[in-house]
C-alpha positions in Angstrom: -4.3 -117.7 57.4 -7.9 -115.7 56.8 -10.3 -118.9 56.9 -13.2 -116.4 57.1 -16.2 -116.9 54.0 -19.3 -115.0 53.7 -22.9 -116.7 53.5 -25.9 -114.8 52.8 -28.0 -115.0 56.0 -28.9 -111.3 56.5 -25.7 -109.3 56.9 -24.1 -111.5 59.3 -20.5 -112.8 58.6 -20.1 -116.7 59.6 -16.4 -117.8 60.2 -15.3 -121.0 58.6 -14.9 -122.5 61.9 -18.8 -121.6 62.8 -19.8 -122.9 59.3 -17.9 -126.2 59.7 -19.5 -126.4 63.2 -23.0 -125.8 61.8 -22.7 -128.4 59.2 -21.3 -130.9 62.0 -24.2 -129.9 64.2 -26.8 -130.5 61.3 -25.3 -133.9 60.5 -25.2 -135.3 64.0 -28.6 -133.7 64.6 -30.4 -136.6 62.4 -29.2 -139.1 65.0 -30.1 -137.0 68.0 -33.3 -137.1 69.7 -32.8 -133.1 70.4 -33.3 -130.8 67.3 -34.0 -127.0 67.9 -36.2 -124.9 65.5 -34.5 -121.5 64.5 -36.8 -118.8 65.7 -35.9 -115.5 63.8 -36.9 -111.9 65.0 -40.2 -111.5 66.6 -40.5 -115.2 67.1 -39.6 -117.6 70.2 -40.0 -121.3 71.2 -43.4 -122.0 72.5 -42.3 -123.3 75.8 -43.8 -121.7 79.0 -41.4 -119.1 79.7 -43.2 -118.1 82.8 -42.2 -121.3 84.2 -38.6 -120.9 83.2 -38.4 -124.5 81.8 -34.4 -124.8 82.8 -34.5 -128.5 81.6 -35.9 -127.4 78.3 -33.5 -124.6 77.8 -30.3 -127.1 78.8 -31.6 -129.2 76.1 -31.7 -126.5 73.8 -28.3 -125.7 74.5 -27.0 -129.1 74.1 -28.9 -129.8 70.8 -28.7 -128.4 67.4 -30.4 -125.9 65.3 -33.1 -126.9 62.5 -33.9 -125.1 59.7 -37.5 -126.0 60.2 -39.6 -123.8 62.5 -40.6 -127.0 64.7 -38.5 -129.6 66.9 -39.2 -132.3 69.4 -37.5 -132.7 72.9 -37.6 -136.0 74.4 -40.7 -136.7 71.8 -42.5 -133.4 72.6 -43.0 -130.9 69.7 -41.5 -127.4 70.2 -42.7 -125.1 67.5 -41.5 -121.2 67.0 -44.8 -118.8 67.8 -44.8 -114.8 67.4 -44.0 -112.8 70.5 -46.9 -112.4 72.6 -48.7 -108.8 73.0 -46.2 -106.9 75.3 -43.2 -108.9 74.4 -40.3 -108.2 71.4 -37.2 -109.9 70.2 -34.9 -108.1 67.9 -32.7 -111.4 67.5 -32.3 -114.4 65.6 -31.6 -117.8 67.0 -29.0 -117.9 64.5 -27.1 -115.6 65.9 -24.7 -118.0 68.4 -22.9 -115.2 69.7 -25.9 -114.3 71.7 -27.2 -115.8 75.1 -29.8 -118.8 74.6 -32.5 -116.5 76.2 -31.8 -113.7 73.9 -31.7 -116.0 70.6 -34.8 -118.0 71.6 -37.1 -116.0 73.8 -38.8 -112.6 73.8 -38.3 -109.6 76.1 -41.1 -108.3 78.0 -41.9 -104.3 77.7 -40.8 -102.4 80.6 -43.5 -101.4 83.2 -46.5 -99.4 82.1 -45.7 -100.4 78.2 -47.2 -102.8 76.1 -47.0 -103.7 72.2 -49.8 -103.0 69.5 -49.9 -106.5 68.2 -48.0 -109.8 68.4 -44.4 -110.6 66.6 -42.8 -107.4 67.7 -39.1 -106.9 66.6 -38.0 -103.9 68.1 -37.9 -102.2 71.7 -39.4 -99.2 70.0 -42.5 -101.3 69.4 -43.1 -101.1 73.1 -45.9 -98.1 73.8 -47.5 -96.7 76.8 -50.6 -98.7 78.1 -53.8 -96.8 77.1 -55.7 -97.2 80.6 -59.6 -97.3 80.8 -60.9 -94.3 79.1 -57.9 -93.4 76.7 -57.5 -94.7 73.5 -54.5 -94.9 71.1 -53.5 -92.1 68.8 -52.0 -92.0 65.3 -48.6 -90.9 66.9 -48.7 -93.8 69.3 -49.8 -91.8 72.5 -53.1 -92.1 74.7 -55.8 -89.5 74.5 -58.9 -89.2 76.3 -62.2 -90.9 74.8 -64.1 -88.6 72.7 -67.7 -87.1 74.1 -69.8 -89.7 73.1 -67.5 -92.5 73.6 -66.1 -95.0 76.5 -63.7 -97.5 77.4 -63.7 -99.6 80.1 -60.8 -102.0 79.1 -57.2 -101.4 79.5 -54.6 -101.9 76.6 -52.7 -104.4 79.0 -55.6 -106.5 79.0 -54.1 -109.0 76.4 -57.4 -111.3 76.8 -59.4 -108.3 75.2 -59.8 -108.0 71.4 -57.8 -105.5 69.5 -60.7 -102.8 69.4 -61.6 -103.2 72.9 -57.9 -102.7 73.8 -57.2 -99.6 71.7 -60.4 -98.0 70.7 -63.0 -96.3 72.5 -66.6 -97.5 71.8 -69.7 -95.3 70.9 -72.8 -94.7 73.1 -75.8 -96.2 71.9 -77.9 -94.1 69.5 -79.1 -90.7 71.2 -77.0 -91.4 74.1 -73.9 -88.9 74.9 -71.3 -88.6 77.8 -70.8 -85.7 80.2 -67.1 -85.3 79.4 -64.2 -86.7 77.6 -62.4 -89.8 79.1 -65.7 -91.8 80.4 -64.7 -95.1 81.3 -67.9 -97.2 82.1 -70.9 -97.7 79.4 -73.0 -96.3 82.5 -71.3 -92.9 81.8 -73.5 -92.9 78.6 -76.7 -90.5 79.3 -79.5 -89.0 77.2 -79.0 -85.7 75.7 -80.4 -82.6 77.4 -82.1 -80.5 74.6 -82.8 -76.9 74.7 -84.8 -75.9 78.0 -83.7 -79.0 80.0 -80.6 -79.6 82.3 -78.7 -82.4 83.8 -79.5 -82.7 87.6 -77.0 -85.7 87.9 -79.6 -88.4 87.2 -81.8 -87.2 84.3 -82.5 -84.2 82.2 -85.0 -81.7 84.0 -86.8 -78.5 82.7 -84.8 -75.3 83.6 -86.5 -73.8 86.6 -88.3 -70.6 86.5 -85.6 -67.4 86.0 -83.6 -69.8 84.1 -83.3 -70.8 80.3 -81.1 -72.9 78.1 -80.7 -72.0 74.5 -78.2 -74.8 73.7 -78.5 -78.6 73.4 -75.8 -81.1 74.8 -75.5 -82.3 71.1 -73.6 -79.3 70.1 -69.8 -80.6 71.1 -68.4 -77.2 70.3 -69.9 -75.6 73.5 -68.4 -75.5 76.9 -69.6 -78.1 79.5 -71.7 -75.3 81.2 -73.7 -74.3 77.9 -74.2 -78.0 76.9 -75.7 -79.2 80.3 -76.6 -76.2 82.9 -79.1 -73.5 82.4 -78.3 -69.7 82.4 -79.9 -67.7 85.2 -81.8 -64.5 84.1 -79.8 -61.1 85.1 -80.9 -57.7 86.6 -83.9 -59.5 88.7 -85.6 -60.8 85.7 -87.4 -64.2 85.1 -89.2 -66.4 82.9 -92.7 -67.0 81.9 -92.5 -70.8 82.7 -90.1 -73.5 83.4 -88.2 -75.2 80.7 -87.5 -72.2 78.7 -85.6 -72.7 75.6 -84.6 -69.4 74.6 -83.1 -66.2 76.2 -86.9 -64.7 76.9 -86.2 -63.3 80.4 -88.8 -61.0 81.5 -89.7 -58.1 84.0 -91.7 -59.1 87.0 -95.4 -58.4 86.8 -96.3 -57.4 90.4 -99.9 -57.2 92.0 -102.1 -55.5 89.7 -100.2 -55.9 86.5 -100.7 -58.7 83.8 -98.1 -59.8 80.9 -99.2 -58.3 77.6 -98.4 -59.6 74.2 -95.3 -57.4 73.7 -93.8 -58.8 77.0 -94.6 -55.8 78.9 -96.7 -55.6 82.2 -99.9 -53.7 81.8 -102.8 -52.8 84.6 -105.6 -55.2 85.0 -108.7 -54.0 83.2 -111.6 -52.9 85.1 -113.7 -56.2 86.2 -110.4 -58.1 86.5 -108.0 -58.1 89.8 -104.5 -59.7 90.5 -103.3 -60.1 94.1 -100.3 -62.2 93.0 -96.7 -61.5 91.9 -94.9 -63.4 89.3 -92.0 -63.9 91.9 -93.8 -66.7 93.6 -92.6 -69.3 91.3 -94.8 -71.7 93.7 -98.0 -70.4 91.7 -99.2 -71.6 88.5 -98.4 -69.5 85.3 -101.9 -68.2 85.1 -102.0 -66.9 88.7 -98.3 -65.5 88.2 -99.1 -63.6 84.9 -102.7 -63.2 84.4 -105.3 -61.1 85.9 -108.6 -63.1 87.1 -112.1 -61.7 86.5 -114.2 -61.0 89.2 -117.1 -63.2 90.2 -120.6 -62.2 89.3 -122.0 -59.4 91.2 -118.6 -57.9 91.7 -116.2 -55.8 89.9 -113.2 -53.3 90.6 -112.8 -49.7 91.1 -109.9 -48.8 89.1 -107.2 -50.2 86.6 -104.8 -52.6 88.2 -106.9 -53.6 91.2 -105.9 -56.1 93.5 -109.5 -56.9 94.9 -113.0 -57.2 93.7 -115.8 -55.1 95.2 -119.7 -55.2 95.0 -120.9 -53.7 91.6 -123.1 -50.7 92.2 -126.1 -50.0 90.0 -127.3 -47.3 88.2 -128.1 -44.4 90.4 -125.4 -45.9 93.1 -121.9 -45.0 93.8 -119.2 -46.9 95.9 -118.6 -46.0 99.3 -115.0 -46.5 100.3 -115.8 -46.4 103.9 -118.6 -48.6 104.4 -117.7 -50.8 101.3 -121.0 -50.8 99.8 -123.2 -48.7 97.4 -124.7 -45.5 98.5 -127.5 -43.7 96.3 -126.4 -40.7 94.1 -127.1 -37.5 96.3 -129.6 -34.9 95.0 -127.9 -32.8 92.3 -126.1 -35.9 90.9 -127.1 -39.0 88.8 -125.5 -42.2 87.5 -126.8 -43.8 84.4 -123.9 -46.7 84.2 -123.4 -50.0 86.1 -120.1 -50.3 88.1 -118.2 -49.2 91.1 -115.4 -47.6 89.3 -117.6 -44.7 88.3 -118.6 -42.1 90.9 -122.1 -39.9 90.3 -122.2 -37.3 87.7 -122.8 -33.5 88.8 -125.9 -31.9 87.1 -124.9 -28.9 85.0 -125.1 -25.5 86.7 -128.6 -24.5 88.1 -129.9 -27.9 87.5 -130.6 -30.2 90.2 -132.3 -33.5 90.9 -135.7 -33.9 93.3 -134.3 -37.0 94.9 -131.4 -39.3 95.7 -130.7 -42.2 93.5 -131.3 -40.7 90.2 -130.1 -42.6 86.9 -130.3 -40.3 83.9 -129.1 -36.9 82.9 -132.9 -36.0 82.3 -133.5 -36.3 86.0 -131.5 -33.1 86.4 -134.2 -30.2 86.4 -133.7 -26.5 86.3 -133.4 -25.5 89.9 -133.9 -21.7 89.6 -131.1 -21.1 92.0 -129.4 -17.9 92.4 -126.1 -20.1 93.6 -124.7 -23.0 91.6 -126.5 -26.3 92.3 -123.6 -28.1 93.7 -123.8 -25.7 96.5 -127.3 -26.5 97.3 -127.0 -28.8 100.5 -129.2 -31.9 100.8 -131.8 -31.8 103.3 -130.8 -32.8 106.8 -132.4 -33.2 110.3 -130.5 -31.3 112.9 -130.9 -31.9 116.7 -131.1 -28.7 118.9 -127.7 -28.7 119.6 -126.3 -29.3 116.3 -128.5 -26.3 115.0 -127.2 -23.9 117.6 -123.8 -24.7 116.6 -124.4 -24.0 112.9 -126.1 -20.7 113.7 -123.2 -19.6 115.8 -121.0 -20.4 113.0 -122.9 -18.4 110.5 -122.7 -15.6 112.8 -119.2 -15.8 113.1 -118.7 -15.9 109.5 -120.9 -12.8 108.9 -119.5 -10.7 112.1 -118.0 -7.2 110.6 -114.8 -6.4 112.1 -115.5 -2.4 112.5 -111.7 -1.9 112.6 -111.4 -2.9 109.3 -114.1 -0.9 107.7 -112.7 1.3 104.8 -114.4 4.4 106.9 -112.2 3.8 109.8 -109.3 3.0 107.5 -109.7 6.6 105.9 -109.8 7.9 109.1 -106.5 6.9 109.8 -104.8 7.9 106.9 -106.8 11.2 106.0 -105.6 14.8 106.6 -107.6 17.1 108.8 -109.3 19.8 106.6 -109.9 23.1 108.3 -111.5 25.1 105.5 -114.8 26.5 106.2 -116.5 24.6 103.4 -115.2 21.4 104.9 -116.6 22.1 108.3 -120.3 22.9 107.3 -122.3 22.0 104.2 -124.6 25.0 104.0 -128.1 25.5 103.0 -127.5 24.8 99.3 -125.7 21.7 100.0 -128.4 20.5 102.5 -130.9 20.9 100.0 -129.1 19.1 97.2 -128.2 16.4 99.3 -132.0 16.4 100.2 -133.3 16.5 96.6 -130.9 13.5 95.7 -132.1 11.3 98.6 -135.5 11.8 98.0 -135.0 11.2 94.2 -133.3 7.9 95.0 -136.0 6.8 97.4 -138.7 7.5 94.9 -136.8 5.6 92.2 -136.1 2.6 94.4 -139.9 2.5 95.5 -141.0 2.2 91.7 -138.4 -0.5 91.5 -139.4 -2.4 94.2 -143.2 -2.2 93.5 -142.4 -3.9 90.0 -140.2 -6.6 91.5 -142.5 -7.5 94.4 -144.2 -10.3 92.8 -141.2 -11.8 91.5 -140.0 -11.6 95.2 -143.1 -13.1 96.3 -142.6 -16.4 94.0 -138.7 -16.7 94.9 -140.0 -17.4 98.4 -142.7 -19.6 97.6 -140.3 -21.6 95.5 -137.8 -21.8 98.4 -140.4 -22.9 100.9 -141.7 -25.5 98.3 -138.1 -27.1 98.0 -137.7 -27.3 101.7 
């Protein structure tokens, strides 16, 4: 005979015997000192389960169920409370087919897992613990804190707030983190903007030869671009430290300065530069700019590395003695400066004394040779003069073997004709007449030019 009846308690079927037993227990419960609350899914009795209150559990076993959510054992109030974080309970105390522990107490999640909140009713509510530096995602997985956030509490710490256990905390204003997954608030640091890099403690300007045109605020960039400077290529450098754009330049060595168009140009006259941009220990001015010479000094050429004394008008710089010498006879200088040599007078013009300062000092020389071949006056010793005369004699000495007459004799053929052996009387007469005519003609010309010759000789003596 079937005694089974159905009672609406969820989806459970309760036998007639169980129903009778249940009503009996309820009837007797009013007279007993022990009555037990019905703890449904996700709820448990509020005794200290960690201490394994055996006596209390035995009392529960011998007691009866109560439809109320609280009970007394020996005068002590016992209530149903939600399963704490990290526990779950998928059964109800009304299911008498289960053990007492399964009916009344929550089950702890496996090692490394916990629950999102209290009162969890399924094993699947146990999720991975998000350790420090990790936060919970929508799919119940843990991911590293984003850049600019940190988390120093594990979700296993049930004493912390919900936000602290599961969510990362944003850094204070204008602070960020180096990487994802930052644990401590001390990991929040200042932003390194364009032209600065992180040295491990603070942001510093990029050193000379490096630049940074990116900011750590741009999270789309790699770690290197956000925090580190970039080295210039091909031996180039930067104008200064802390360069915030790709402005790498060629080095300007000694004698060269940086122009506005970014190229190296020779120092102007009156300026010098004996430093190189490669020497990063120097100031920007010494690395890149020429320096004006002190008063009384100048430079000889463009791109000079040193200054020399300034030569006045009528003087030129002597590279050997490092001093100024007067312009020689036949030259002048009408400008001040050591970069200009004395100017040579025009042909057939010369100066009377050294150190002349104007082209008007160049006077007509009445020379038969160019004035630049006129040697200055010099006092020779007897030995020096003898040597000069010997040299001149050598230059003027005639090599008879190389005379044209001698050469003709070597290449001419003997002429045995009678006319070639003797001139004859007529030939002698003709030659004599021609000779007399030329002599008379030369005498007349010499007589006419004699005064001019005398004047020329006088002028030569006057110059000497």
